[in-house]
C-alpha positions as CSV (number, residue, x, y, z in Angstrom):
1,M,-65.5,-2.7,67.4
2,S,-67.9,-4.4,65.0
3,L,-71.5,-4.6,65.9
4,I,-73.7,-7.6,66.3
5,I,-77.5,-8.2,66.0
6,T,-79.0,-10.1,68.9
7,D,-81.8,-12.6,68.9
8,E,-84.2,-9.7,69.9
9,C,-84.2,-8.8,66.2
10,I,-87.7,-8.8,64.8
11,N,-86.6,-9.0,61.1
12,C,-88.2,-5.6,60.3
13,D,-85.8,-5.1,57.4
14,V,-84.9,-1.5,58.2
15,C,-81.2,-2.0,59.1
16,E,-80.0,-3.7,55.9
17,P,-80.5,-0.9,53.4
18,E,-79.0,1.6,55.9
19,C,-75.6,-0.1,56.0
20,P,-73.1,1.8,53.7
21,N,-70.7,-1.2,53.7
22,N,-73.3,-3.9,52.9
23,A,-72.3,-5.6,56.1
24,I,-75.8,-6.6,57.1
25,S,-77.6,-9.5,55.5
26,Q,-80.5,-11.9,56.3
27,G,-79.2,-14.9,58.3
28,D,-81.0,-18.2,59.0
29,E,-83.3,-16.7,61.6
30,I,-82.4,-13.0,62.0
31,Y,-80.2,-10.4,60.3
32,V,-76.5,-10.7,60.8
33,I,-73.5,-8.4,60.5
34,D,-70.3,-9.4,58.8
35,P,-67.5,-8.2,61.1
36,N,-65.1,-7.9,58.2
37,K,-67.3,-5.3,56.6
38,C,-68.7,-3.4,59.7
39,T,-66.9,-0.1,60.4
40,E,-69.7,1.2,62.7
41,C,-70.2,3.6,59.9
42,V,-66.8,5.2,60.5
43,G,-65.8,7.0,57.3
44,H,-69.5,7.4,56.3
45,F,-71.5,8.8,59.3
46,D,-71.0,9.9,62.9
47,T,-73.1,7.1,64.3
48,P,-73.9,3.6,63.2
49,Q,-77.0,4.0,60.9
50,C,-78.3,0.5,61.7
51,R,-78.6,1.5,65.4
52,E,-80.3,4.8,64.4
53,V,-83.1,3.0,62.6
54,C,-83.5,-0.2,64.8
55,P,-86.9,-0.1,66.5
56,V,-85.9,-2.7,69.2
57,D,-82.4,-1.6,70.1
58,C,-80.8,-5.0,69.4
59,I,-77.5,-4.0,67.9
60,P,-74.8,-3.8,70.6
61,N,-71.0,-3.9,70.2
62,D,-69.6,-7.3,69.4
63,P,-67.2,-8.2,72.2
64,A,-65.6,-10.9,69.9
65,H,-64.5,-8.2,67.4
66,V,-63.0,-5.3,69.4
67,E,-61.6,-2.5,67.2
68,N,-60.7,1.1,68.0
69,N,-61.6,4.1,65.7
70,D,-58.2,3.9,63.9
71,Q,-58.7,0.3,63.1
72,L,-62.3,1.0,61.9
73,M,-61.0,3.8,59.7
74,A,-58.3,1.5,58.2
75,K,-61.0,-1.1,57.5
76,F,-63.2,1.7,55.9
77,L,-60.3,2.7,53.7
78,K,-59.6,-0.9,52.7
79,L,-63.2,-1.5,51.8
80,S,-63.4,1.8,49.9
81,A,-60.3,0.9,47.8
82,A,-61.8,-2.5,46.9
83,K,-64.9,-0.9,45.4
């Protein structure tokens, strides 16, 4: 499942550089996560790094983009091959 940043985001800038897939970028008002690039850090880390550093805990699972670990790993492999 991809992650999403809620409107509780305070634009502290700590999540964006932590994302190994460059899935996080500045949106119009808050940071946003590209569901096509988010693997919840599967293939890189044991836990999503954006969640680890977020001081306001505003990065839940995105119910609009449900994926299991196998799908996240497949996405990671596809993104890695494209680099």
